[in-house]
gemmi code that builds the backbone of each chain (N, CA, C; Angstrom):
import gemmi

chains = {
    "A": [
        ("MET", (-64.472, -31.941, -36.672), (-65.642, -32.328, -35.553), (-64.685, -33.340, -34.896)),
        ("ILE", (-64.901, -33.554, -33.669), (-64.618, -35.015, -32.595), (-65.416, -35.621, -32.019)),
        ("LYS", (-65.484, -36.726, -32.148), (-66.426, -37.502, -31.264), (-65.720, -38.124, -30.097)),
        ("ILE", (-66.293, -38.183, -28.911), (-65.285, -38.610, -27.765), (-66.685, -39.632, -26.813)),
        ("PRO", (-66.578, -40.988, -26.743), (-67.356, -41.528, -25.866), (-67.486, -40.902, -24.652)),
        ("TYR", (-68.505, -40.914, -23.864), (-68.701, -40.203, -22.413), (-67.911, -40.808, -21.599)),
        ("SER", (-67.767, -42.528, -21.758), (-66.767, -43.046, -20.813), (-65.322, -42.740, -20.765)),
        ("ILE", (-64.939, -42.207, -21.955), (-63.368, -41.932, -21.889), (-63.440, -40.480, -21.585)),
        ("MET", (-64.520, -39.606, -21.919), (-64.094, -38.156, -21.731), (-64.339, -37.943, -19.932)),
        ("ARG", (-65.146, -38.643, -19.289), (-65.336, -38.977, -18.000), (-63.748, -39.183, -17.220)),
        ("GLU", (-63.028, -40.061, -17.939), (-61.908, -40.691, -17.533), (-60.936, -39.140, -17.474)),
        ("ILE", (-60.828, -38.622, -18.503), (-60.338, -37.418, -19.017), (-60.175, -36.499, -17.895)),
        ("TYR", (-61.815, -36.301, -17.850), (-61.942, -35.161, -16.755), (-61.638, -35.718, -15.246)),
        ("ASP", (-61.749, -36.992, -15.048), (-61.008, -37.462, -13.767), (-59.526, -37.231, -13.500)),
        ("HIS", (-58.758, -37.637, -14.788), (-57.617, -36.908, -14.756), (-57.439, -35.524, -14.722)),
        ("MET", (-58.145, -34.565, -15.078), (-57.772, -33.170, -14.743), (-58.095, -32.707, -13.520)),
        ("GLU", (-59.082, -33.354, -13.046), (-59.860, -33.090, -11.860), (-58.682, -33.203, -10.726)),
        ("SER", (-58.248, -34.471, -10.645), (-57.331, -34.986, -9.720), (-55.641, -34.212, -9.727)),
        ("ALA", (-55.724, -33.747, -11.301), (-54.168, -32.720, -11.289), (-54.545, -31.741, -10.811)),
        ("TYR", (-55.762, -30.822, -10.780), (-55.966, -29.799, -10.217), (-55.159, -29.205, -8.787)),
        ("PRO", (-54.510, -28.124, -8.929), (-54.667, -26.972, -9.369), (-53.728, -26.996, -10.826)),
        ("HIS", (-53.127, -27.705, -11.080), (-52.115, -28.043, -12.205), (-52.709, -28.579, -13.464)),
        ("GLU", (-52.097, -28.206, -14.814), (-52.619, -28.572, -15.729), (-52.074, -29.615, -16.084)),
        ("CYS", (-52.606, -30.693, -16.895), (-52.507, -32.072, -17.190), (-52.815, -32.148, -18.737)),
        ("CYS", (-52.118, -33.153, -19.354), (-52.266, -33.548, -20.573), (-52.442, -34.998, -21.069)),
        ("GLY", (-52.702, -34.915, -22.027), (-52.792, -36.217, -22.779), (-53.053, -36.444, -24.041)),
        ("LEU", (-52.961, -37.818, -24.652), (-53.174, -37.965, -26.024), (-54.556, -38.831, -26.258)),
        ("MET", (-55.290, -38.340, -27.259), (-56.549, -39.118, -27.645), (-56.545, -39.898, -28.844)),
        ("ILE", (-56.704, -41.269, -29.133), (-56.260, -42.114, -30.035), (-57.394, -42.692, -30.646)),
        ("GLY", (-57.542, -42.410, -31.786), (-58.781, -42.754, -32.716), (-58.561, -43.074, -34.243)),
        ("THR", (-59.621, -42.850, -34.672), (-59.453, -42.695, -36.339), (-59.945, -41.343, -36.965)),
        ("TRP", (-59.339, -41.073, -37.959), (-59.719, -39.721, -38.780), (-60.083, -40.127, -40.434)),
        ("ALA", (-61.365, -39.563, -40.667), (-61.522, -39.454, -41.680), (-62.760, -38.294, -42.038)),
        ("GLU", (-62.439, -37.924, -43.403), (-63.385, -36.953, -43.826), (-63.718, -35.671, -42.787)),
        ("GLY", (-62.676, -35.293, -42.271), (-62.798, -34.121, -41.156), (-63.232, -34.553, -39.868)),
        ("GLU", (-63.440, -35.765, -39.784), (-64.356, -36.173, -38.275), (-63.217, -37.282, -37.772)),
        ("ARG", (-63.021, -37.019, -36.656), (-61.953, -37.793, -35.802), (-62.849, -38.438, -34.582)),
        ("VAL", (-62.542, -39.506, -34.454), (-63.416, -40.302, -33.465), (-62.477, -40.988, -32.544)),
        ("VAL", (-62.727, -40.751, -31.273), (-61.701, -41.234, -30.184), (-62.138, -42.612, -29.836)),
        ("HIS", (-61.209, -43.532, -29.502), (-61.285, -44.706, -29.152), (-60.717, -45.213, -27.747)),
        ("ALA", (-59.634, -44.381, -27.513), (-58.811, -44.528, -26.309), (-57.902, -43.398, -26.021)),
        ("PHE", (-57.464, -43.299, -25.106), (-56.819, -42.159, -24.376), (-55.493, -42.567, -23.762)),
        ("ARG", (-54.472, -41.734, -23.478), (-53.320, -41.842, -22.862), (-52.823, -40.736, -22.005)),
        ("LYS", (-52.845, -40.932, -20.664), (-52.358, -39.975, -19.900), (-50.941, -39.661, -19.932)),
        ("CYS", (-50.490, -38.333, -20.278), (-49.152, -38.168, -20.114), (-48.550, -37.227, -19.260)),
        ("ARG", (-47.333, -37.233, -18.872), (-47.173, -36.319, -17.898), (-46.578, -34.956, -18.193)),
        ("ASN", (-46.876, -34.069, -17.307), (-46.573, -32.605, -17.758), (-45.198, -32.310, -17.077)),
        ("LEU", (-44.151, -31.852, -18.153), (-43.089, -31.709, -17.906), (-42.535, -30.359, -17.092)),
        ("ASN", (-43.626, -29.563, -17.286), (-43.214, -28.255, -16.757), (-43.621, -28.255, -15.111)),
        ("THR", (-42.834, -28.415, -14.384), (-43.083, -28.612, -12.842), (-43.164, -27.366, -12.211)),
        ("GLU", (-42.329, -26.506, -13.091), (-42.103, -24.835, -12.505), (-43.301, -24.066, -12.373)),
        ("ARG", (-44.172, -24.058, -13.605), (-45.312, -23.385, -13.910), (-46.608, -24.186, -14.444)),
        ("ALA", (-46.663, -25.280, -13.592), (-47.752, -26.286, -14.342), (-49.094, -25.782, -13.946)),
        ("HIS", (-49.203, -24.918, -13.061), (-50.555, -24.097, -13.025), (-51.019, -23.337, -14.087)),
        ("ASP", (-50.230, -22.963, -14.943), (-50.589, -22.252, -16.435), (-49.791, -22.931, -17.575)),
        ("ARG", (-49.113, -23.772, -17.519), (-48.368, -24.374, -18.594), (-48.392, -25.684, -18.365)),
        ("TYR", (-47.971, -26.367, -19.824), (-47.821, -27.884, -19.896), (-46.641, -28.032, -21.120)),
        ("GLU", (-45.871, -29.058, -20.971), (-45.111, -29.567, -21.820), (-45.103, -30.996, -21.889)),
        ("MET", (-46.112, -31.823, -22.958), (-46.078, -33.194, -22.927), (-44.499, -34.082, -23.065)),
        ("ASP", (-44.726, -34.872, -22.064), (-43.456, -35.797, -22.052), (-43.501, -36.410, -23.463)),
        ("PRO", (-42.361, -36.189, -24.036), (-42.425, -37.031, -25.651), (-42.224, -38.396, -25.459)),
        ("LEU", (-41.750, -38.992, -24.483), (-41.878, -40.602, -24.418), (-43.170, -40.852, -24.124)),
        ("CYS", (-44.070, -39.962, -23.988), (-45.631, -40.753, -23.853), (-46.057, -40.843, -25.345)),
        ("GLN", (-45.626, -39.762, -25.943), (-45.914, -39.721, -27.628), (-45.180, -41.050, -28.188)),
        ("LEU", (-43.941, -41.180, -27.904), (-43.059, -42.317, -28.377), (-43.900, -43.560, -28.316)),
        ("LYS", (-44.352, -43.767, -27.021), (-44.723, -45.141, -26.495), (-46.272, -45.375, -27.440)),
        ("ALA", (-46.696, -44.326, -27.306), (-48.254, -44.361, -28.181), (-47.992, -44.694, -29.584)),
        ("GLN", (-47.115, -43.772, -30.284), (-46.984, -44.020, -31.468), (-46.587, -45.568, -31.867)),
        ("LYS", (-45.704, -46.509, -30.918), (-45.374, -47.252, -31.289), (-46.540, -48.450, -30.688)),
        ("GLU", (-47.194, -48.320, -29.926), (-48.253, -48.968, -29.216), (-49.458, -49.371, -30.338)),
        ("PHE", (-49.530, -48.195, -31.493), (-50.929, -48.065, -32.126), (-50.153, -48.542, -33.462)),
        ("ALA", (-48.771, -48.357, -33.776), (-48.438, -48.576, -35.135), (-48.897, -49.785, -35.694)),
        ("GLY", (-49.257, -49.673, -36.989), (-49.842, -50.833, -37.790), (-51.295, -51.227, -37.586)),
        ("THR", (-51.909, -50.607, -36.768), (-53.355, -50.411, -36.481), (-54.027, -49.605, -37.224)),
        ("PRO", (-55.214, -49.495, -37.012), (-56.398, -48.430, -37.604), (-56.210, -47.320, -36.813)),
        ("TRP", (-55.770, -47.358, -35.650), (-55.940, -46.176, -34.719), (-54.529, -45.472, -34.662)),
        ("ASP", (-54.736, -44.010, -34.331), (-53.520, -43.121, -34.323), (-53.788, -42.327, -33.370)),
        ("ILE", (-52.748, -41.318, -33.153), (-53.084, -40.146, -32.558), (-53.715, -39.297, -32.955)),
        ("VAL", (-55.098, -38.855, -32.706), (-55.666, -38.004, -33.312), (-55.911, -36.399, -32.583)),
        ("GLY", (-55.605, -36.555, -31.632), (-55.749, -35.141, -30.668), (-54.850, -35.243, -29.282)),
        ("ILE", (-54.893, -33.811, -28.704), (-54.220, -33.805, -27.591), (-55.297, -33.148, -26.675)),
        ("TYR", (-55.331, -33.317, -25.244), (-56.178, -32.940, -24.381), (-55.331, -32.252, -23.324)),
        ("HIS", (-55.613, -31.043, -22.994), (-55.179, -30.547, -21.600), (-56.041, -29.464, -21.005)),
        ("SER", (-55.769, -29.126, -19.548), (-56.553, -28.294, -18.726), (-56.221, -27.094, -18.883)),
        ("HIS", (-57.366, -26.141, -18.304), (-56.995, -24.912, -17.920), (-57.507, -24.732, -16.650)),
        ("PRO", (-56.878, -25.052, -15.443), (-57.378, -24.744, -14.252), (-57.530, -23.210, -13.833)),
        ("ASP", (-58.818, -22.928, -13.339), (-59.413, -21.715, -13.001), (-59.231, -20.650, -14.062)),
        ("HIS", (-59.302, -21.076, -15.345), (-59.731, -20.008, -16.769), (-60.158, -21.024, -17.861)),
        ("PRO", (-60.962, -20.130, -18.634), (-61.784, -20.802, -19.664), (-61.176, -21.953, -20.416)),
        ("SER", (-62.091, -22.394, -21.156), (-61.728, -23.618, -22.256), (-61.253, -22.816, -23.571)),
        ("LYS", (-60.738, -21.843, -23.660), (-60.231, -20.971, -24.748), (-59.205, -21.404, -25.230)),
        ("ALA", (-58.480, -21.378, -26.240), (-57.356, -21.726, -26.879), (-56.443, -20.202, -26.162)),
        ("SER", (-55.322, -20.441, -25.771), (-54.433, -19.119, -25.380), (-53.604, -18.945, -26.828)),
        ("GLN", (-52.627, -17.780, -26.423), (-51.964, -17.620, -27.365), (-50.927, -18.445, -27.447)),
        ("THR", (-50.556, -19.043, -26.080), (-49.241, -19.926, -26.059), (-49.792, -21.151, -26.429)),
        ("ASP", (-51.242, -21.728, -26.473), (-51.419, -22.709, -27.039), (-51.472, -22.842, -28.552)),
        ("THR", (-51.803, -21.744, -28.925), (-51.772, -21.274, -30.526), (-50.160, -21.423, -31.154)),
        ("ASP", (-49.421, -20.669, -30.266), (-47.918, -20.562, -30.501), (-47.412, -21.887, -30.947)),
        ("ARG", (-47.887, -22.853, -30.124), (-47.320, -24.365, -30.002), (-47.888, -25.447, -30.638)),
        ("ALA", (-49.237, -24.988, -31.536), (-49.870, -25.894, -31.874), (-49.383, -26.570, -33.330)),
        ("PHE", (-49.830, -27.699, -33.805), (-49.588, -28.317, -35.068), (-50.947, -28.756, -35.705)),
        ("ALA", (-51.150, -28.293, -36.843), (-52.249, -28.638, -37.578), (-51.971, -30.192, -37.845)),
        ("GLY", (-53.624, -30.930, -37.578), (-53.750, -32.253, -37.853), (-54.208, -32.893, -36.718)),
        ("TYR", (-54.059, -32.303, -35.489), (-54.690, -32.755, -34.174), (-55.619, -31.800, -33.948)),
        ("SER", (-56.930, -32.675, -33.169), (-57.799, -31.504, -32.445), (-57.265, -31.586, -31.325)),
        ("TYR", (-57.538, -30.245, -30.546), (-56.833, -29.821, -29.216), (-58.094, -29.701, -28.304)),
        ("VAL", (-58.272, -30.615, -27.451), (-59.482, -30.436, -26.515), (-59.039, -29.829, -25.275)),
        ("ILE", (-59.834, -28.451, -25.015), (-59.214, -27.721, -23.804), (-60.465, -27.966, -22.682)),
        ("VAL", (-60.008, -27.998, -21.667), (-61.145, -28.221, -20.482), (-60.896, -27.092, -19.644)),
        ("SER", (-61.795, -26.471, -19.113), (-61.817, -25.428, -17.830), (-61.980, -26.043, -16.732)),
        ("VAL", (-61.356, -26.240, -15.545), (-61.266, -26.770, -14.602), (-61.680, -25.789, -13.348)),
        ("GLN", (-62.676, -25.307, -12.763), (-62.888, -24.259, -11.740), (-62.754, -24.897, -10.341)),
        ("LYS", (-62.218, -24.385, -9.481), (-62.018, -24.715, -8.352), (-61.953, -26.303, -8.364)),
        ("GLY", (-61.351, -27.060, -9.312), (-61.191, -28.328, -8.863), (-62.184, -29.399, -9.807)),
        ("ILE", (-63.013, -28.572, -10.149), (-64.402, -29.244, -10.670), (-64.431, -29.067, -12.377)),
        ("VAL", (-64.471, -29.760, -13.109), (-64.758, -29.551, -14.705), (-65.768, -28.919, -14.874)),
        ("ALA", (-65.788, -27.799, -15.694), (-66.909, -26.477, -16.008), (-67.198, -26.791, -17.330)),
        ("THR", (-66.059, -26.373, -18.272), (-66.601, -26.382, -19.824), (-65.257, -27.068, -20.630)),
        ("ALA", (-65.826, -27.596, -21.835), (-64.726, -28.360, -22.533), (-65.012, -27.942, -24.267)),
        ("GLN", (-64.153, -27.476, -24.877), (-64.251, -27.075, -26.287), (-62.806, -27.859, -27.008)),
        ("SER", (-63.142, -28.048, -28.395), (-62.296, -28.546, -29.247), (-61.994, -27.532, -30.306)),
        ("TRP", (-60.569, -27.386, -30.427), (-60.247, -26.614, -31.089), (-59.169, -27.258, -32.210)),
        ("ASP", (-59.216, -26.379, -33.692), (-58.379, -27.020, -34.912), (-57.686, -26.039, -35.228)),
        ("LEU", (-56.440, -26.451, -35.694), (-55.597, -25.174, -36.159), (-55.619, -25.158, -37.388)),
        ("ASN", (-55.630, -23.774, -37.701), (-55.837, -23.203, -39.373), (-54.110, -22.987, -39.671)),
        ("GLU", (-53.311, -23.660, -40.252), (-51.987, -23.604, -40.258), (-51.643, -22.300, -40.969)),
        ("ALA", (-52.527, -21.837, -42.191), (-52.045, -20.722, -43.038), (-52.217, -19.585, -42.106)),
        ("GLU", (-53.415, -19.675, -41.302), (-53.610, -18.391, -40.677), (-53.011, -18.183, -39.065)),
        ("LYS", (-52.516, -19.587, -38.838), (-51.777, -19.685, -37.632), (-53.081, -19.158, -36.474)),
        ("LYS", (-54.146, -19.545, -36.441), (-55.228, -19.326, -35.833), (-56.116, -20.734, -35.480)),
        ("PHE", (-56.583, -20.834, -34.462), (-57.431, -22.008, -34.056), (-58.923, -21.548, -34.213)),
        ("TYR", (-59.739, -22.508, -34.940), (-61.185, -22.339, -34.930), (-61.673, -23.506, -33.873)),
        ("GLU", (-62.927, -23.131, -33.604), (-63.472, -24.003, -32.754), (-63.976, -25.285, -33.676)),
        ("GLU", (-64.282, -26.733, -33.298), (-64.968, -27.245, -34.071), (-65.766, -28.197, -33.144)),
        ("PRO", (-66.858, -28.540, -33.714), (-67.783, -29.710, -32.761), (-67.268, -30.407, -32.046)),
        ("LEU", (-67.291, -30.629, -30.478), (-67.031, -31.367, -29.883), (-68.400, -32.579, -29.224)),
        ("ILE", (-68.321, -33.573, -29.913), (-69.547, -34.439, -29.534), (-68.996, -35.365, -28.526)),
        ("ILE", (-69.725, -35.400, -27.379), (-69.354, -36.550, -26.288), (-70.558, -37.422, -26.363)),
        ("ASP", (-70.241, -38.600, -26.752), (-71.299, -39.657, -27.117), (-71.762, -40.417, -26.020)),
        ("GLY", (-72.841, -40.336, -25.932), (-73.622, -41.005, -24.571), (-73.459, -40.049, -23.379)),
        ("ALA", (-73.235, -38.760, -23.451), (-73.232, -37.917, -22.418), (-74.491, -37.922, -21.656)),
        ("GLU", (-73.997, -37.897, -20.169), (-75.213, -37.739, -19.115), (-75.448, -36.351, -18.752)),
        ("GLY", (-76.339, -35.923, -18.208), (-76.552, -34.975, -17.519), (-76.445, -33.644, -18.766)),
        ("ASP", (-75.581, -32.696, -17.979), (-75.410, -31.523, -18.723), (-74.215, -31.815, -19.875)),
        ("GLY", (-73.782, -32.990, -20.077), (-72.536, -33.341, -21.007), (-71.335, -32.886, -20.297)),
        ("LYS", (-71.234, -32.870, -19.337), (-69.729, -32.742, -18.467), (-69.300, -33.924, -18.411)),
    ],
    "B": [
        ("MET", (-30.441, -53.133, -45.713), (-31.781, -53.096, -44.911), (-31.846, -51.519, -44.587)),
        ("SER", (-33.081, -50.992, -44.409), (-33.255, -49.733, -44.292), (-33.589, -49.647, -42.887)),
        ("VAL", (-33.785, -48.116, -42.590), (-34.284, -47.803, -41.416), (-35.997, -47.411, -41.595)),
        ("THR", (-36.571, -47.396, -40.470), (-37.884, -46.825, -40.602), (-38.289, -45.330, -39.868)),
        ("VAL", (-38.833, -44.546, -40.717), (-39.191, -43.301, -39.999), (-40.787, -43.423, -39.855)),
        ("ARG", (-40.929, -43.116, -38.588), (-42.313, -43.019, -38.252), (-42.742, -41.319, -38.337)),
        ("ILE", (-43.798, -41.230, -39.212), (-44.336, -39.983, -39.388), (-45.497, -39.446, -38.444)),
        ("PRO", (-45.419, -38.668, -37.569), (-46.928, -38.279, -37.049), (-47.562, -37.588, -37.746)),
        ("THR", (-48.926, -37.566, -37.149), (-50.125, -37.088, -37.985), (-50.190, -35.729, -38.769)),
        ("PRO", (-49.635, -34.930, -37.956), (-49.431, -33.652, -38.956), (-48.460, -33.332, -39.793)),
        ("LEU", (-47.810, -34.518, -39.816), (-46.702, -34.296, -41.262), (-47.306, -35.549, -42.055)),
        ("ARG", (-48.102, -36.232, -41.763), (-48.604, -36.906, -42.969), (-48.967, -36.342, -44.069)),
        ("PRO", (-49.656, -35.299, -44.549), (-49.989, -34.410, -45.802), (-48.507, -34.193, -46.552)),
        ("VAL", (-47.471, -34.372, -46.094), (-46.364, -34.142, -47.006), (-45.915, -35.734, -47.347)),
        ("THR", (-46.185, -36.709, -46.511), (-45.757, -38.103, -47.044), (-47.127, -38.866, -47.744)),
        ("SER", (-47.936, -38.178, -48.091), (-49.164, -38.742, -48.923), (-49.858, -39.829, -48.038)),
        ("GLY", (-49.832, -39.293, -46.817), (-50.573, -40.198, -45.679), (-49.728, -41.145, -45.304)),
        ("GLN", (-48.493, -41.367, -45.461), (-47.898, -42.725, -44.979), (-47.471, -42.538, -43.660)),
        ("ALA", (-47.652, -43.600, -42.842), (-47.242, -43.416, -41.508), (-45.925, -43.845, -40.806)),
        ("GLU", (-45.305, -44.487, -42.058), (-43.996, -45.001, -42.054), (-43.383, -44.983, -43.331)),
        ("VAL", (-42.058, -44.753, -43.142), (-41.592, -44.941, -44.582), (-39.988, -45.561, -44.275)),
        ("LYS", (-39.668, -46.077, -45.010), (-38.316, -46.871, -45.274), (-37.322, -46.148, -45.804)),
        ("MET", (-36.152, -45.830, -45.233), (-35.237, -45.249, -45.868), (-33.706, -45.684, -45.741)),
        ("GLU", (-32.894, -45.193, -46.639), (-31.316, -45.866, -45.936), (-30.667, -44.556, -45.801)),
        ("GLY", (-29.745, -44.728, -45.102), (-28.830, -43.913, -44.450), (-27.949, -44.244, -43.286)),
        ("ALA", (-26.798, -43.613, -42.974), (-26.231, -43.922, -41.934), (-26.388, -43.122, -40.750)),
        ("THR", (-26.732, -41.987, -40.921), (-27.118, -40.871, -39.612), (-28.455, -40.548, -39.701)),
        ("VAL", (-29.123, -40.123, -38.510), (-30.086, -39.248, -38.755), (-30.334, -38.313, -39.631)),
        ("GLY", (-29.369, -37.344, -39.801), (-29.450, -36.198, -40.613), (-29.724, -36.671, -42.063)),
        ("GLU", (-28.784, -37.675, -42.331), (-28.677, -38.187, -43.581), (-30.366, -38.997, -44.184)),
        ("VAL", (-30.591, -39.457, -43.054), (-32.102, -39.974, -43.555), (-33.026, -38.891, -43.586)),
        ("LEU", (-33.205, -37.938, -42.930), (-34.000, -36.941, -42.808), (-33.713, -36.130, -43.981)),
        ("ARG", (-32.496, -35.985, -44.540), (-32.547, -35.003, -45.763), (-33.008, -35.520, -46.959)),
        ("LYS", (-32.764, -36.881, -46.665), (-33.105, -37.911, -48.276), (-34.751, -37.771, -48.135)),
        ("MET", (-35.309, -37.845, -46.875), (-36.868, -37.585, -46.728), (-37.295, -36.360, -47.498)),
        ("ASP", (-36.496, -35.203, -47.203), (-36.727, -33.637, -47.422), (-36.633, -33.693, -49.159)),
        ("ALA", (-35.455, -34.753, -49.588), (-35.583, -34.870, -51.198), (-36.713, -35.576, -51.917)),
        ("GLN", (-37.364, -36.693, -51.059), (-38.404, -37.295, -51.496), (-39.592, -36.587, -51.498)),
        ("PHE", (-39.961, -36.028, -50.150), (-41.362, -35.360, -49.802), (-40.995, -33.902, -49.867)),
        ("GLN", (-41.832, -33.010, -50.836), (-41.696, -31.971, -50.753), (-42.404, -31.164, -49.353)),
        ("GLY", (-41.713, -30.355, -48.472), (-42.276, -29.341, -47.333), (-41.866, -30.410, -46.076)),
        ("PHE", (-40.968, -31.535, -46.490), (-40.643, -32.245, -45.300), (-39.728, -31.620, -44.385)),
        ("GLY", (-38.703, -31.286, -45.103), (-37.670, -30.725, -44.514), (-38.148, -29.093, -43.707)),
        ("GLU", (-38.728, -28.204, -44.307), (-39.179, -27.096, -43.969), (-40.048, -27.370, -42.599)),
        ("ARG", (-40.485, -28.509, -42.388), (-41.212, -28.666, -40.981), (-40.200, -29.306, -40.130)),
        ("VAL", (-39.460, -29.997, -40.581), (-38.632, -30.738, -39.251), (-37.243, -30.181, -39.372)),
        ("LEU", (-36.444, -29.647, -40.296), (-35.141, -29.223, -40.157), (-34.964, -27.695, -40.172)),
        ("GLU", (-34.237, -26.980, -39.365), (-34.029, -25.430, -39.451), (-33.183, -25.117, -40.797)),
        ("GLU", (-33.279, -24.064, -41.443), (-33.147, -23.604, -42.646), (-31.855, -24.040, -43.427)),
        ("ASP", (-31.160, -24.166, -42.283), (-29.623, -24.705, -42.768), (-29.539, -26.202, -42.820)),
        ("LYS", (-30.605, -26.902, -42.688), (-30.600, -28.424, -42.576), (-29.602, -29.126, -41.531)),
        ("LYS", (-28.874, -28.297, -41.027), (-28.002, -28.875, -39.980), (-28.758, -29.028, -38.501)),
        ("ASN", (-29.919, -28.727, -38.069), (-30.392, -28.895, -36.794), (-31.790, -29.273, -37.189)),
        ("VAL", (-32.491, -30.105, -36.173), (-33.813, -30.295, -36.152), (-34.520, -28.970, -35.496)),
        ("LYS", (-35.780, -28.522, -36.184), (-36.444, -27.577, -35.445), (-36.881, -27.677, -34.010)),
        ("ARG", (-36.508, -26.719, -33.283), (-36.720, -26.407, -31.805), (-37.956, -27.293, -30.956)),
        ("PHE", (-39.004, -27.089, -31.957), (-40.326, -27.918, -31.425), (-40.673, -29.068, -31.961)),
        ("ILE", (-39.358, -29.781, -32.385), (-39.607, -31.174, -33.166), (-38.622, -31.910, -32.245)),
        ("ASN", (-39.237, -33.023, -31.937), (-38.137, -33.957, -31.197), (-37.741, -35.195, -31.839)),
        ("VAL", (-36.880, -35.877, -32.288), (-36.269, -36.814, -33.111), (-35.998, -38.027, -32.007)),
        ("PHE", (-36.248, -38.991, -32.056), (-35.657, -40.465, -31.615), (-35.150, -41.143, -32.501)),
        ("VAL", (-34.395, -42.103, -31.970), (-34.006, -43.130, -32.473), (-34.212, -44.421, -31.517)),
        ("ASN", (-35.069, -45.351, -31.759), (-35.773, -46.239, -30.870), (-36.146, -45.386, -29.894)),
        ("GLU", (-35.531, -45.629, -28.683), (-35.945, -45.063, -27.295), (-35.195, -43.607, -27.045)),
        ("ASP", (-34.368, -43.610, -27.758), (-33.412, -42.190, -27.339), (-33.389, -41.203, -28.234)),
        ("SER", (-33.446, -40.060, -27.518), (-33.673, -38.667, -28.246), (-32.138, -38.301, -28.762)),
        ("ILE", (-32.202, -37.706, -30.154), (-31.031, -37.546, -30.790), (-30.558, -36.198, -29.854)),
        ("ARG", (-30.979, -35.491, -29.007), (-30.476, -34.523, -28.445), (-29.919, -34.855, -27.436)),
        ("ASP", (-29.863, -36.159, -26.893), (-28.964, -36.891, -25.836), (-27.889, -37.523, -26.383)),
        ("LYS", (-27.881, -37.379, -27.767), (-26.507, -38.179, -28.370), (-26.076, -37.049, -29.220)),
        ("LYS", (-25.942, -37.213, -30.714), (-25.030, -36.534, -31.479), (-26.184, -35.740, -32.445)),
        ("ASP", (-27.171, -35.384, -32.153), (-28.374, -34.591, -33.050), (-28.138, -35.325, -34.275)),
        ("LEU", (-28.298, -34.603, -35.415), (-28.231, -35.284, -36.770), (-27.293, -36.056, -37.076)),
        ("ASP", (-26.082, -36.101, -36.278), (-24.972, -36.883, -36.633), (-25.042, -38.175, -35.937)),
        ("THR", (-26.330, -38.248, -35.181), (-26.527, -39.674, -34.586), (-26.618, -40.851, -35.878)),
        ("GLU", (-25.742, -41.955, -35.423), (-25.948, -42.970, -36.293), (-26.990, -44.100, -36.042)),
        ("VAL", (-27.412, -44.426, -37.282), (-28.293, -45.436, -37.391), (-27.965, -46.736, -37.977)),
        ("LYS", (-28.611, -47.647, -37.650), (-28.332, -49.155, -38.293), (-29.308, -49.773, -38.721)),
        ("PRO", (-29.075, -50.555, -39.748), (-30.866, -51.101, -40.190), (-31.304, -51.535, -39.331)),
        ("GLY", (-32.676, -51.503, -39.287), (-33.637, -51.833, -38.509), (-34.009, -50.894, -37.549)),
        ("ASP", (-33.337, -49.910, -37.333), (-33.641, -49.033, -36.293), (-35.033, -48.083, -36.671)),
        ("THR", (-35.442, -47.514, -35.552), (-36.615, -46.920, -36.147), (-36.498, -45.277, -35.529)),
        ("ILE", (-36.474, -44.227, -36.435), (-36.666, -42.749, -36.284), (-38.122, -42.737, -36.248)),
        ("SER", (-38.169, -41.768, -35.045), (-39.551, -41.283, -34.575), (-39.327, -39.953, -34.401)),
        ("ILE", (-40.317, -39.237, -35.363), (-40.300, -37.601, -35.133), (-41.881, -37.261, -34.563)),
        ("LEU", (-41.331, -36.552, -33.534), (-42.561, -35.838, -32.565), (-42.668, -34.517, -32.525)),
        ("PRO", (-43.843, -33.937, -32.888), (-44.138, -32.716, -32.364), (-43.948, -32.616, -31.065)),
        ("SER", (-43.252, -31.392, -30.362), (-43.374, -31.058, -29.013), (-44.265, -30.589, -28.704)),
        ("ILE", (-45.370, -30.929, -27.835), (-46.647, -30.636, -27.549), (-46.352, -29.778, -26.611)),
        ("ALA", (-47.226, -28.673, -26.273), (-46.996, -27.868, -25.271), (-47.726, -26.482, -24.980)),
        ("GLY", (-48.190, -26.044, -24.206), (-49.064, -24.707, -24.594), (-49.565, -24.454, -23.003)),
        ("GLY", (-50.378, -24.101, -22.940), (-51.271, -23.696, -21.297), (-51.749, -22.226, -21.442)),
        ("ASN", (-52.435, -21.931, -20.390), (-53.282, -20.785, -20.172), (-52.453, -19.516, -19.868)),
        ("CYS", (-51.135, -19.772, -19.807), (-50.311, -18.851, -19.549), (-50.359, -18.043, -21.050)),
        ("SER", (-50.933, -16.585, -21.164), (-50.920, -16.049, -22.230), (-50.415, -14.700, -22.174)),
        ("SER", (-49.935, -14.100, -21.031), (-49.383, -12.743, -20.890), (-47.962, -12.716, -21.804)),
        ("SER", (-47.545, -11.673, -22.504), (-46.108, -11.631, -23.293), (-45.007, -11.983, -22.175)),
        ("ALA", (-45.228, -11.375, -21.359), (-43.952, -11.850, -20.009), (-44.215, -13.137, -19.800)),
        ("CYS", (-45.346, -13.677, -19.782), (-45.207, -15.215, -19.249), (-45.020, -16.137, -20.535)),
        ("ARG", (-45.252, -15.342, -21.841), (-44.768, -16.279, -22.827), (-43.132, -16.213, -23.033)),
        ("ARG", (-42.595, -15.323, -22.452), (-41.236, -15.257, -22.593), (-40.437, -15.779, -21.517)),
        ("GLY", (-41.444, -16.520, -20.721), (-40.773, -17.423, -19.525), (-40.602, -16.717, -18.376)),
        ("LEU", (-41.103, -15.310, -18.205), (-41.105, -14.639, -16.901), (-41.883, -14.927, -15.791)),
    ],
}
model = gemmi.Model(1)
for chain_id, residues in chains.items():
    chain = gemmi.Chain(chain_id)
    for i, (resn, *xyz) in enumerate(residues, 1):
        res = gemmi.Residue()
        res.name, res.seqid = resn, gemmi.SeqId(i, " ")
        for name, pos in zip(("N", "CA", "C"), xyz):
            atom = gemmi.Atom()
            atom.name, atom.element = name, gemmi.Element(name[0])
            atom.pos, atom.b_iso = gemmi.Position(*pos), 0.0
            res.add_atom(atom)
        chain.add_residue(res)
    model.add_chain(chain)
structure = gemmi.Structure()
structure.add_model(model)
structure.setup_entities()
């Protein structure tokens, strides 16, 4: 399960809508305990894949390096990755699965015609090399939760 | 004085949850091979089978510099340096086999 405050999720959605029709990505920072990840902050990262940005992303590792350094020695850590799927469902693709690491939540958001449509979170089962959907709780969500 | 190895969340299960480990060594390779000797399963997640290269989808930095821009595992480290291990994060909606091959 991953819990994200609505205020943070809305900023992540804004990032995705402004990046449309390209995929965008970022880091979710927070705490993890007993299978529950709680997000307290996020960091936007650059998508280095500029040639196929409409259907691929490659996160700038310097973004991870900076966040890792920023939160070292604090109770917060990188707990998840978010990225958008422009004009495609928020399901994890085979490419997402191939490149995933167990231990992070992967939040994928479908952006249809520039507007956020659906969001789902995925957790990798490393032994099966398969993603399973996990509950995504948006705390303080307004309206339909988007 | 040792170098600090920063461990990303996905690798914490093999370091007993430690986010940072202090280790001695003159090169990145020496440090990572010592990590492998100390933490079972570390090497198979970070290093190629021959232990002469870092896995393709793992990035290793010494302070702010990628070792791929230096001398890979032969990159020298000095006391006080920080080695950061970072999973290469990528994906996307591209799902066809041709697309996945980069066509």
